[in-house]
N, C-alpha and C positions, 0 to 999 in steps of 0.2 A: 472679557477680551482685552488684550493689550498688544501694542506693536513693539517689535524688538529689533536689535542689530541695526540701529540707525547710524548713518555716517556722522562723524564728529563735525560740529558746526563751529565756525570760528568766533562768531559773536555770541558768547555765552549769555549775555544779558537778554538776547532775543530768542533763547531756546523755546520758551513756552509759545511765543507767537508763531515761530516757524513750525513747530510740531502741529499746532492747530491748522496752520495753512496746508501742511502736507496731507493731513487727513481729509481736508475739504477740497483740495485742488489736485486733480489726477495727474497733471503734468509735473507735479513736484513730489510724486510718491516714491521717495528715496528709501523707504523702509523695505527690507528684504523679506519679512515674514509677518504674519499675524498669528497670534497664539490664543488658544482657548484652553481652559482647564476644567477637568471633570474629576469628581471625587465621590466615593460612596457616601461621604458625609456632607456632600454639597446640596444645593437647592436649585431647581430649574428656574426659579424666579430671580436668581442672582445674575450678576453681570458676566460670569464666566471667566473672571480673572483668577490669578493665583490665590488672591486673598478671599475671593468670593466665587468658588468653583460651582459649576453646574453639577447635577447629580446623575443624569442619564446620558447615554450615548445619543439618543434621539434628540435631546436638547442641543447637544454639541453639533450634531449634523445640521439641524435647522439653523443654528447660528452661522455655521460655515457657509451654508447656501446663500446667506444674505450678505456675505462679505465679498471683498474685492478679489476676483479671479485672476487679476494680474499680479498677485503676490502669492508666495508660498504660504500655505496655511497649515498650522500644526495644532492638533488636538492632543494635549498632554493628559494622559490618564494617571491619576495619583494612585498610590498603593491601595490595595483592597480587593474585595470580591464583588463582582458585578453579576448578580444572578439575573439571567434573562428568562422571562416567561414567554417571550415571543422572539422571533428572528429579527435581528438588527439589519435593516435594509438600506442599501446605497444604490442610487440610480444615476443616470446621466446628469441629472441636476446637481449631483453631489460631487462632480468631477473637479479635478484640477485642470491645469493647462500644461502644455509641453514645457519642461524645465521648471515648473512651479506646481508641484503636486500638492494634494491634500494628504497630510500624514497623520495617522492615528498611531500614537506610540506611548509606551510606558515611560513615565518620568525616570530620569537617570537614577539607577541604584534602587528602584522600587519595584516590588513584585505586584503585578497586575494580573488578576484572574477574571476571565470572562467564562461564566459557568452556566451550563444548561441543566443544572440539577438543583436539588434542594437539600439543605442540611437537615438531618434527622436527629432530634435531641430527646424525644420522649421515650427513651429506652427504660425497660423495667424487667425484672426477673420473670421467668415463665413459672406460673403456678398452677396452670390447668393440668390436672392429672391425666386427662386424655391425651394431651400433647406430650407431656413428660414420658408417658408410657411408650410413645412411638420413638423417642430418642434413645440412642445407645446410652448405657449407664455413665460413661465418661462425659457425655454432653450435658447431662442433667446438672443444673446449677451453674453451668457456664454459658448456655445459650440464652440470649436476651431476646425480647420482642418489642416491636414498636407498632403503633396503630397508624398506618399511613392515611387512612380516611380522616382521622382526627387532625392530621397534618395537612389536609386539603388535597391529597393526592388520590385520585380515583381511576386514572387511566394507567394501566399497567403494561399495555402492549401484549406481545405474544411471547410465549415460552421459546418458540423456535428461533427467535431473533428479532431485533428491532424493538425490544421492549425495555422495561425498567431494569436497570443494573444497580449494584451497590458498590461504592468505592469507600475505602477506609485508609487513612494515612496516605492519600494520593495514589493508591493502588487498587486495581480491580479485584474484587473478591470473587470467589468461585461458587456458582450455583451448585447446591448439594448434589453429589453424583456418586456413581459406583462404576468402576473403581475410582479412587481419588485421583489417580494419575494413570495415563495410558489407556489401554483398551483390553477387552476380552474378545475372544474369537467365536465366530459362529461354528458350532460343532456338527450341525446337521440341518437338513431341510425337510419340512413336512411334505412338500410336493417337489421333489428333485427332478432334474433333467427336463424341465419345461423351457429352458433357455439354452441355446448352444450357439456361441459366437466363435466361429472358426476353431472349434474344439474346446473352448472354454465354456463349461457347463454350469448351470445354476437353476434358480427357480423364479418364476414370475410372481409367486405368491409370498407376501410378507409374513410368513410363519416359519420361524427358525429356532434352533435349539442352542442351548448354552450349557456350560459346565458348572457344577457346584450348586449350592442351595441358598445363596444369598438372597434371591428374590422372595423367599418365604417371609422375609421381614417386611415386605411391601404390601401386605394384604389390605391394609387400611388406607393406602394411597389411592387417590382418584385422578391424578394428573401426571402420570409418569410418561416421560419421553425417552426415546433412544436416538443417539446420534452415531451414524456409522458410515463407513465406506463399503457400501453393500455389495457391489459387484466389481466395479473398477476402482482403483485406488486414487483416481483423480476426480471422482464424483461422490461427494458426501451429501447427506441429507438428514435432517431431524424429523422424526416421525412420532406421533402420539401412539402410546401403547393402548391397544384395545383390551387385551386380556393376557394373563400369565397362567399357564398350567404348571404349577410348581412341582407336581408329581412327575410329569413327563418332561419337565424342563423346556417348555415351549413358550416363546414370546410371540404374540400376534399383534401386528400394528394395524392402525386404522387405515383403510383405503382412502385415496388411491395409493397403490404401492409404488415403490421406487421404479423409475422408468426403465432402468437397465436390469433390474432383478436383484437376486440375492445369491451369495455364493459361499460355500463352506470355506473356512479359513479367513474370511474377511473380518474386519475389526470394528468394534462398536463400544459404546459405554452408555449407561442409563443416567438420567438426570432429572432434576426437579422433584426430588424425593426427600421429604422431611425426615424419614427414617434413616437417610444416609447423611444427615447433617452431623458428621462424626469427627470433624477435625477443625482446628482453628482456621479462620479465613473463609469458611463456607456460610452460605445463607440460603434461605428458602422463603418464598412468598406464598401465603395462602390468598389466592386471588379472590376467592369468594368473600372472605372476611376482611381483606385488606390489611392483614397482619404480616409484618416482616419479622422473620426469625434470623438471628445472627450469632455466630460464635466468634467474637472478635479475637484476632491474633495477639492483641495487647489490650490492656484496660481501656474501656470505651472512652474514658475521659482524656486519653493520651492522643487522640486524633479525631478528626472530623469524619463522621459517617454521612456520605452524600449519595442520594439516589438520582439517577438521570430522569429528567422530566421532559425537556423540550427537544425538538428535532434539530434543525439547522441553527447554528449560532449567528452566522453572518451570511447574507446573500447580497452579492454585487451584480447588478444587471445593467449593462450598457455604460458602466462607469469607466472613466479614463483618468490616467495620471493620479491614481490613489495608491498610497503605501500604508502598510500595517506593519509595525515594528515592535519587537520585544515583549509581546503579550502572551500569556498562557491561555489557551483555549481548552476546555475540558468538560467532561460529564454531560454530553448531550447524547441523544439516542441515534442520531443520524450522522451526516457529514458536517464537520465543523464549519467549513467555509466553502461556499459555492460561488463561482464566478462565471457569468454568462455574457458573452459578447462584450467583454471588457478589452481595454487597450492600455498598454503601458502601466499595468497595475501589478504591484509586487507585495508579497508577504515575506518579510525578512526577520531573522533572528527570533522567531516565535517558537513556543513549545505547544504542540498539539498532542494531547494524550487522553487516555481514558474515554474513548469515544465509541459509540455504538456502530458507526459507519466508518468512513475514511476521513482523512484529515482535510484535504483540499481537492475539489473537483473544478477543473477549468474546462468550459465548453465554448468553443468558437472564440471569436475575437482574435487579437494579435499581440504578440510581444508581451506576454504576461510571465511572471517568474515567481518561483518559490525558492528562496535562497537562505542557506544557513539556519534552517529550522531543525528542531529535534521533534521527531514523531515516533510515538510508541504507544503500545497497549490500545491500539485501535481495533474495533470489531471487524472492520473490513481492511482495505488496503491503506496506502499512504497518500499518494498524489496521482491524480488522473489528469493528463494533458490531452485534450482533443482540440485540434485547430488546424487550419489550412483547408484548401479545397482540392480534392483529388483530380477531378477532371481537367482543371487548368493547372494543376501542380503548383498552386499558390501556397507558399509556406505559412504556417501559423506562427512560427518563431517563439513558441512557449518554451520555458526552460525550468528544469528542476535541478538545482545545483547546490553542492556543499551541504546536503541534508543528511542527518543521521536518522535512519529509519529502522526500527527493530521491534521484535515481539508484536507484530501486527497479525491480522487475520484471526482474532480471538473467536469471532462468531462465524463469519463467512470465510471458511478455511481455504477453499479452492478458488483459483482465478481471481484473486483480489491482491494483486502484486503491490510491492512497495511503490513502484512507479509504473504507470501505464501511459503509453504513447499511441495516439491515433491521429489520423489525418495526414498532414504533410509537413515535413521540415520542423520537427520539434526536437528537443535535446534533453538528455539526462546525463549529467556530468559531475564527477567528483563526489558522488554520494557514497556513504557507508551503509550497507544493508545486511542484516543478519537476523537469525532466529525467527523463522517463519515456517508454517506448515507447507507452503507451496512456493510459487515463483517469486523472484525478486523484481524482474522487469518484464513486462509484457508489451509487445508492440504490434501494430498493424498499420498499414498505410505506406507512405513513400518518403524516402529521403530523410529519415531521422538520423540523429547522431547519438550513440551511446558510448561514452568514453570516460576513462579515468575513474571508474567506479570500483569500489572494493566490496566484494560479495562473499559471504561465507555462511555456512550452517543454515541453508534454506532447503526447501523441499523435504522437510523433516517428516511429513506424513504421507508422502506420495513417492512413487518410483517412476511411473511414466510421466515425468514432469521435467521442466527445464528451469534453471535459474534465470536465464534470459530466453524468452519463448515467443514464437510467432508461428502461425500455421495456415495452410490451405488457401493459397491464392497465387496465381501466376503474375498478377499485375502489381502486387505490393512489393516494389523493388526500390533499390537505391539506398537502403539503410546501411550505415557503417557502424560496426561494433569494434572499437579499437581501444587498446591500452587499458584494459580492465584487468583486475586481479580476482580470480575466482578460486576458492579453496575450501576444502573439507565439505564437499557436496556429494553425498553418497546415498541419499534416499532413505526411505523408511526402513528401519531395522538394518541399515547398511546394505540393502539389497540392490542399490544402484539406481541412479536417475540420469540426468543430463545436465551439462553445463550450458552451452548455447544450443538451443533446440529449434531448428528450422523444420517444423513438423509438416507432414502431408503436403509435399510438393511446393513448399514455400521457396521463393526464387530471389535471385538478384541481390543477395546480401553479402557484404564484405566483412569477414572476420579477420582482423589484422592486429598484430602486435599485442596480443593478450597473453597473460600468464595464467596457466591452470596448474594447480597443485592439489593432488588427491581428489580429482573429480572423475566420476565414471562417465564414459561416453562424452568426453569434454566438448568436442565439436561435432555436431550431429546434423547431417543433411538427409532429411526424410523423403528422398525421391525428387527433390527440387532441382532446378536448373540455374546455371549462370551464377553460381555462388563461388566465392573465393575464400580459402583458408590459407592465410599467408603470414609468415614472419611471427608465428606464435611459439611460445615455450610451453611444453607439456611435461610435467614432472610427476611421476608415480600416478599416472592416469590409466584406467583399465576399462576400455581402451581410450586412447587419445582421440581417435577419429572414427566416425561412423558415417557411412554413406550407403543408402540402399536404393532399390528401384521399385518401390512399393506400387507405384501407379501402373507398372507393367505386370503386377500380380494382384494381390488381394485388394488393393485400393483403387483398382482400375475403374470401378464404377463412378468414382468422383470426376473422372476426366470429362465425360460427356454430360455431367450434371452440374455439380457445384462449381468446378473449375471453369468450365466453358461459360456458365451463366455469369460468373463474376468477371470473366474476361470481357464479355460483350457489354457488361454494364459500364465499362470504361472506354473512352475514345482512343483505344490502343493503336489504331491505324492513322491517327491524325499526325500532322507534321510535327507538332509539339512532342507527342509521345514517341514517334519514330526517332526523333533526334535524341531524346533523353534515354530511351530504352530500345535501341535498334534491334535487339534479338527477339523482342516480344511480338513485333508486327506479324511475322510469318509463323508463329508457333504452331498453329493448327495444321500446317502443312509440313511440319518438321518433327515427326515422331513425338507428339506432345506428351506422351506418357514416359518418355525416356529421360533420365537425369543427365541431360546434355550440358556441356559448357562449364562444368565445375572444374576449378583449378586448385590444386593443393601444392603449395610451393614454399620453400625456404623456412620450413618449420623445424623445431628442435623437439625430439622426444627422448626423454632421459628417464630410465626406470619404467616401471609399469609395462604397458603394452601399447603398441602403435596402431595396429591395423584392425579395424572393424568394418572394412569395406566389403560389401556383399559381391559375390561373383558376378551377378548380372549387371551390377552398376559399374564395375571396374573398367570395362572398355570405354566408357563415356567420360572418365575422369583423367585430367592431365596432371601427372605427378612430376615435380621438378625440384631438384636440389634440396631435398629434405634430409636433415641430419638425424639418422635413425640408429645407426650401428657404431658410432664413434663418440668419444667423449667430447662434448662441446667446450670443456674447460671453463666451468663456472669459477668465479673468483672466491668461492667458499662453498660450503655445503648448503644446498637448498633445504629448508625454506629461509635460512638465515640471510641468504642473498640469492638473487637470480641474475646478478650481473655477470657478464662474461669477461674473461681475461682478454687483453689486447691481442694475444696470439691465438684466439679461438679460430678454428678452421672454418666456421660458418661465415666469417666476414669476407673470406676470399670469394664466396659465391654470391654475395650481395645481401646478406642478413643485416638488417638495420637495428641498432641498439634500441631497447625498449626503455622509455623514460619512467622506470618503476618508481622513482622518488616522487613523481608528480601524482601518483595514483592515490585516490581517496580524499579525505577531508583536508581542508587547509584553514589556516587561521585568517580571520578578517575582523572587522570591527564588531561583528555580531557573534563570531565564534572565536573566543580568545584562548581556548584551551582544547586540545585534541584528546580523545580517548586513547588509551594505550592500544597498540596493534598486537 
């Protein structure tokens, strides 16, 4: 440990005496920070100075807890890999103080990795003839094997998720599967027509047919799984295969069967099959023998092969005024960083990648932030912010800002968004989100702000899905979705999905000043009330607007059950709630099933199609000054620009310019370069 950034003293001959006095006398503590150093080559018995660094994060934490809380304290992590075999824990005792945080950060210009995995080095050629005979000819001589038990790894987790994964050259490898990419379709059902949901028919029984003869190669496999969207395209599940009738082409899965059933035309793939280890980048684990098989996409000596071992990397509980900066977190089986009941704690400029779960989960507490981080290749979502108290409408004030989140949801495909907001008064701003099987931002609760985000190429495996999504509650009001750019969002197989999806009577949300380009059903109100769609630009959307009255029809059963139950769970008639949401207090006496109070005003629709408003909903909607049938006079051809000329006719009726140049990521001290748009 050493002190730094001391004020210059006039009497140079007395420097030594004065420094000693400052350390021992609190009222002369002019030093602005205390520094500790940690290195993989360090030793916990050392002093923790730059010359004599500590070795572990735990030793640094313990040293920090004994130091002066009236000073800023920095733990400098030197370059290298820190393999964690257990979660690094910070509690209230490890907190900083307001304006004087405890900072854990990478040393300038050095790459620091906190890893929840173990490097595998004992690779050798496959020589077992029984194994070689199961491989396709091209794989023989190329697939390597490693004994994980000999490497001390005996817990492999589950095939269906949350288990061991393999990473090579800092990328996730693919568990051997068929087909190698995409899906095959269910061609028939053994017990059809045992499910009928409003005319959509299927089977309760997990016995379905496939095309072709590929499964004949799997006769010696004993742990085959299938992953599919079995009935609805927003509900996926991995299931273990019980048997395969290769003559009748029937796959039977192990009960319990999927809750919604199975349907012809739905899509799936098979996985965890040694016989399908047929392309570079794939792997298979014999869980009984503990042997890992891998066809590396490059010579094995050109990169590190790492398997995930530990669960959570960092857990902060009750901590306050802590910052984590510039560190790479990777290769764990669960969520990298979990924060519970923390205050003024920030994760900035970090890379969180190659994770089995999500990147960061914040639960309760106040004013915590994830800023300028790169998050990708996560098994689940990216960032979850849950904070604030709904009955008192107390905001949590958590923030996810300036993060680049992409290629997430590798294992948990549905309902694991890049950013999730829950509670009251949290924010997602200036994030770039793309390439994911399902939603970008999911929210529930009250008074959130979703602004200046750039979102594209999400909902790639689902059609009844929304890039920004919330659903089924009258009381979750007050969220503002403004100044976001959504584009190229068209669903699985381009069959259409939704941009901003207010599902199943979700209410009281403002959709303002957004730009939608090539988004199907760009703004969607699913039977909800008191929503505003205002001052947005829709270009080549089909349709731009959807509003229905589902609670007056097929979804009416929710009104007296889920909707009313959730209403009565909140103090919606209290003075506080009446003042904040005046239209909510009398909802049960005001045609609660009707989509009342929705306003659609000052929007621009150019190209594509405007109107997806259902006949029954139309009388309840107020339409005002929308530019639908005239040229709004863009200052160039979209999508090159969405700016309007000064003489655009929409300005005369009150349209406000959209600050498009502010949307998306921005440069700061942690993000010094932006990806190309």
